[in-house]
C-alpha positions in Angstrom: 2.3 -8.4 -29.1 2.7 -6.8 -33.0 4.5 -3.7 -31.7 2.2 -1.8 -34.3 -0.2 1.1 -33.4 -3.9 0.0 -33.4 -6.2 2.7 -35.0 -8.0 3.5 -31.7 -4.2 3.5 -29.7 -2.7 6.9 -29.2 1.2 7.1 -30.3 3.7 7.0 -27.8 4.5 10.2 -26.4 8.4 10.5 -25.5 8.6 14.2 -24.6 8.0 15.8 -21.5 5.3 18.4 -20.8 5.7 21.7 -19.2 3.9 20.3 -15.9 6.3 17.2 -15.9 9.6 19.8 -16.3 8.1 21.9 -13.5 7.6 18.9 -11.4 11.5 17.8 -11.9 12.3 21.3 -11.2 10.8 20.9 -7.7 12.1 17.4 -6.8 15.5 18.5 -7.9 15.5 21.6 -5.9 14.3 19.5 -2.7 17.1 17.1 -3.4 19.7 19.5 -3.6 18.9 21.4 -0.6 18.2 18.3 1.7 20.1 15.2 0.1 23.0 16.0 -1.8 25.5 13.4 -2.4 27.6 14.5 0.9 24.3 13.9 3.1 23.8 10.7 1.7 27.3 9.9 2.0 27.4 10.7 5.7 24.4 8.5 6.1 25.8 5.3 4.7 27.5 4.0 8.0 24.9 5.1 10.4 22.4 1.9 9.9 19.9 4.1 8.2 20.3 5.7 5.2 17.3 7.7 4.7 17.8 11.6 5.5 15.5 12.7 8.3 12.0 14.9 6.9 12.9 14.1 3.3 9.9 11.5 2.6 7.7 13.8 4.3 9.0 16.9 2.0 8.6 14.9 -1.1 5.5 12.7 -0.3 3.5 15.2 1.4 5.0 18.9 0.7 5.3 17.9 -3.3 2.6 15.2 -3.4 5.1 12.7 -5.1 3.6 9.7 -3.0 0.3 9.9 -4.5 0.9 10.6 -8.0 -0.5 7.3 -9.4 -3.6 7.5 -7.1 -6.8 9.0 -8.5 -8.1 12.0 -6.8 -11.3 10.3 -5.9 -9.0 8.0 -3.8 -7.1 10.9 -2.2 -4.1 11.2 -4.5 -2.8 13.6 -7.3 -4.5 12.0 -10.0 -1.5 12.2 -12.4 0.6 8.9 -14.2 3.5 6.7 -14.5 5.1 9.5 -16.5 5.3 12.2 -13.4 6.3 9.2 -11.3 8.8 8.5 -13.8 10.0 12.0 -13.8 10.4 11.6 -9.7 12.4 8.6 -9.9 14.9 10.2 -12.6 15.8 12.8 -10.1 16.1 10.0 -7.2 18.3 8.3 -9.3 20.0 11.2 -10.5 20.9 12.0 -6.5 21.2 8.5 -5.7 18.7 9.2 -2.9 17.4 6.7 -0.3 14.0 6.8 0.0 11.1 4.1 -0.4 9.7 5.9 -3.4 9.7 2.7 -5.9 8.8 0.5 -3.6 6.0 2.2 -1.9 4.7 4.8 -4.3 5.0 2.7 -7.4 5.0 -1.2 -6.4 2.6 -1.2 -3.8 0.3 1.6 -4.9 0.2 0.0 -8.1 -0.6 -3.4 -6.3 -3.6 -1.8 -4.5 -4.9 0.1 -7.4 -5.6 -3.4 -9.0 -7.7 -4.2 -6.0 -9.9 -1.0 -5.8 -13.0 -2.8 -6.0 -12.1 -5.5 -3.0 -13.7 -3.2 -0.5 -12.6 -0.3 2.1 -9.3 -1.8 3.4 -7.8 -1.2 0.2 -9.1 2.3 -0.5 -8.3 3.4 2.8 -4.8 2.0 2.8 -4.2 3.6 -0.7 -5.3 6.9 0.6 -2.6 6.5 3.1 -0.1 6.0 0.9 -1.2 8.5 -1.2 -1.0 11.1 1.8 2.7 9.9 2.8 1.5 9.0 6.2 2.2 5.6 5.4 4.6 3.6 3.7 3.7 -0.2 2.2 6.2 -2.5 0.9 5.5 -5.7 -1.2 6.9 -8.7 0.9 9.1 -10.1 -2.0 12.6 -10.2 -2.9 13.8 -7.1 -4.3 15.0 -9.3 -7.5 11.3 -10.9 -8.2 10.5 -10.2 -12.0 7.3 -9.0 -13.5 5.3 -12.2 -14.5 7.0 -14.5 -11.7 4.5 -14.9 -9.0 6.5 -15.0 -5.8 6.4 -18.3 -3.5 4.7 -18.0 -0.4 7.4 -18.4 2.5 7.6 -18.3 6.3 10.4 -15.7 5.6 11.3 -13.7 2.8 14.9 -12.3 2.3 16.2 -9.3 0.3 12.8 -7.2 0.9 13.8 -3.8 -0.1 13.1 -1.0 2.1 11.4 -3.2 4.9 12.9 -1.4 7.4 11.0 2.0 6.3 7.6 0.0 5.7 4.5 0.6 8.1 2.5 -1.9 6.4 3.9 -5.1 4.3 1.7 -6.8 1.3 2.3 -10.5 2.2 1.3 -12.9 -0.8 0.2 -16.2 0.6 -1.3 -19.1 -1.0 -4.9 -17.8 -0.3 -4.4 -14.2 -0.9 -2.8 -11.2 -0.5 -2.8 -9.9 3.2 -1.9 -6.3 4.4 0.5 -7.0 7.7 1.5 -4.0 10.1 5.0 -3.8 10.5 5.0 -4.0 14.3 3.8 -7.5 13.7 6.4 -8.7 11.5 9.9 -9.8 12.3 12.4 -7.4 10.6 16.1 -8.7 10.3 18.3 -6.2 8.5 20.9 -7.5 5.9 23.9 -6.2 4.7 23.3 -5.1 0.9 25.7 -4.0 -2.0 23.8 -0.7 -2.2 23.9 1.0 1.1 21.3 3.4 -0.1 18.5 0.7 -0.6 18.6 -1.3 2.5 17.3 -5.1 2.5 15.8 -7.2 5.3 14.5 -10.4 5.8 11.0 -10.2 6.7 9.1 -12.8 8.6 5.2 -11.5 8.4 3.6 -14.2 10.6 0.2 -15.6 10.0 -1.9 -12.2 11.0 -3.0 -9.4 8.7 -6.1 -8.4 6.7 -7.0 -10.2 3.7 -7.6 -7.8 0.9 -7.9 -10.2 -2.0 -8.2 -14.0 -2.9 -5.5 -15.7 -4.8 -6.4 -14.9 -8.2 -7.0 -11.6 -7.8 -4.0 -10.9 -5.5 -1.5 -12.8 -7.7 -2.8 -10.5 -10.9 -2.2 -7.5 -8.6 1.2 -8.6 -7.7 2.0 -9.0 -11.1 0.6 -5.5 -12.0 2.6 -3.9 -9.5 6.0 -5.6 -10.2 5.4 -4.6 -13.9 4.9 -1.1 -13.1 7.9 -1.2 -10.9 10.3 -2.5 -13.4 9.2 0.0 -16.0 9.7 3.1 -13.5 12.9 1.4 -12.4 14.3 2.2 -15.8 13.4 6.1 -15.1 15.9 5.7 -12.1 18.5 4.0 -14.2 18.4 7.0 -16.4 18.5 9.3 -14.2 21.6 7.7 -12.4 23.3 7.4 -15.8 22.9 11.1 -16.6 24.4 12.2 -13.6 27.5 9.7 -14.2 27.9 11.3 -17.6 27.7 15.0 -16.4 29.8 14.4 -13.6 32.4 12.6 -15.7 32.1 15.4 -18.2 32.7 18.2 -15.8 35.6 16.5 -14.0 37.3 15.8 -17.4 37.2 19.2 -18.1 38.8 20.5 -14.9 41.3 17.9 -14.4 44.5 19.0 -16.8 47.6 16.7 -17.6 50.3 18.2 -19.9 48.7 21.5 -20.0 45.5 20.2 -21.5 41.9 19.1 -20.1 42.1 15.4 -19.7 38.8 15.4 -21.4 40.4 17.0 -24.8 42.3 13.7 -25.4 40.5 11.7 -28.0 40.3 8.3 -26.6 38.6 10.0 -23.6 36.1 12.1 -25.8 35.3 8.8 -27.9 34.1 6.9 -24.8 32.2 10.0 -23.3 30.4 10.5 -26.8 29.7 6.5 -27.1 28.3 6.9 -23.4 26.2 9.6 -24.6 24.6 7.9 -27.5 23.7 5.1 -25.1 22.0 7.4 -22.9 19.7 8.5 -25.9 18.5 5.1 -26.6 18.3 4.7 -22.7 15.9 7.6 -22.5 13.8 6.8 -25.2 13.3 3.5 -23.9 12.6 4.6 -20.2 10.0 7.2 -21.5 8.3 4.5 -23.9 7.9 2.4 -20.9 6.4 5.2 -18.7 4.2 6.3 -21.4 2.9 3.0 -22.2 2.3 2.1 -18.6 0.6 5.8 -18.2 -1.8 4.9 -21.1 -2.5 1.1 -20.7 -0.9 0.4 -23.9 -1.3 -3.3 -24.9 2.5 -3.6 -25.6 3.2 -2.4 -22.0 5.0 -5.5 -21.0 7.2 -5.4 -24.2 8.2 -1.9 -23.8 9.2 -2.4 -20.1 11.0 -5.6 -20.9 12.9 -3.5 -23.6 13.6 -0.4 -21.2 14.9 -2.8 -18.2 17.0 -4.9 -20.5 18.9 -1.6 -22.1 18.6 0.6 -19.1 20.0 -1.9 -16.6 23.3 -2.1 -18.8 23.4 1.5 -19.6 23.4 2.4 -15.9 25.9 -0.1 -15.0 28.3 1.0 -17.9 27.9 4.7 -17.1 28.6 4.4 -13.4 31.7 2.0 -14.4 32.9 4.9 -16.8 32.7 7.8 -14.1 34.6 5.6 -11.7 37.5 4.9 -14.3 37.6 8.2 -15.9 37.7 10.1 -12.5 41.1 8.4 -12.0 42.5 7.7 -8.4 39.6 9.8 -6.7 36.7 7.7 -8.4 38.1 4.9 -6.1 37.8 6.8 -3.1 35.1 6.5 -0.5 34.7 10.1 -0.2 33.7 10.6 -3.5 29.8 9.6 -4.8 31.0 7.7 -7.6 30.7 4.7 -5.7 27.2 5.2 -4.7 26.3 5.1 -8.6 28.2 2.2 -9.1 26.5 0.1 -6.3 23.1 1.5 -7.0 23.5 0.7 -10.8 24.8 -2.8 -10.0 21.9 -3.8 -7.3 19.2 -2.1 -9.6 20.4 -4.3 -12.7 19.2 -7.5 -10.9 16.2 -5.7 -9.3 12.9 -6.7 -10.6 14.5 -9.0 -13.2 17.8 -9.3 -14.6 18.7 -8.0 -18.2 18.8 -11.6 -19.2 15.3 -12.3 -18.0 13.8 -9.3 -19.6 15.8 -10.0 -22.9 14.0 -13.4 -22.8 10.6 -11.7 -22.0 11.3 -9.6 -25.2 12.0 -12.7 -27.3 8.8 -14.6 -26.0 6.7 -11.2 -26.4 8.2 -11.4 -30.2 7.7 -14.8 -30.7 11.5 -15.5 -31.1 13.5 -18.1 -29.8 15.5 -17.0 -26.8 19.3 -17.5 -27.0 20.1 -21.2 -26.2 
């Protein structure tokens, strides 16, 4: 991993195209109409945070579920760049949807196995259409590069309650197990917008690939998930800063907007600088994944190490600078804080990704 651009390797493109901005506008309009913060807050105590009809509208109506799937397999033939835009908007709205788990991690896992037969391509077509939600049956905290340990039951599986099929790593390969044949026991998560469950997949299912190919496919899926999770964290942090600026402009003390106080201006300015870095890191990871860049694992690790901390800090500042109202259940700031905290340990902690950066750059990890 030299970090240098090879002569035949295109430089990274950190800018959004017109098509990507049009996709952003469509997703944002959908979420504003159907899944604003009030709707999400109203469903967090119901046992199922998913807004009825929202997955169909996003996955089928906009076609977002098939962005990573080639057109010949029934998808949109787009790339990780477009999927990153969708995740930015989902992060901005703290939307409860199995997009990261199904349309990114599970889909990317299956894309690594398209030569394995019709069972894989048929499942990919179902995922791309939005008819089926697939979830990789591994703990949410499983980091790229770490092979999951096969076990009778797997705790901490994100979006398991929304799954139609599980992709189950076993000692002899990767299996597809219908959700109806698996045991699913919901857990109480910190982040109520990303439900967790204990999954007991049993011994059945269809074998999709052997141990070697299956393990490589799972690693590819986790890498894509970690890289695009950075875009979700970026969107969340951007909303936190925008909401904090809005509030401090409207909130007055001593006949002045509290946002005009120098101490608060400095805090928000520093957060804006952090967001500039996070935006560059997240876009670099998405573009590297889209182009098959040889430094993609390094750029994913950089993005996760940076964006995880930025999202948590932005959410903490949002809660604090809203004063008393930021501590209330009725204000959506706590949704952002809990999502930021849970996302910071999803698909590898910041410390894990910092160690990965050190390893890939031939540096000794901190002892």
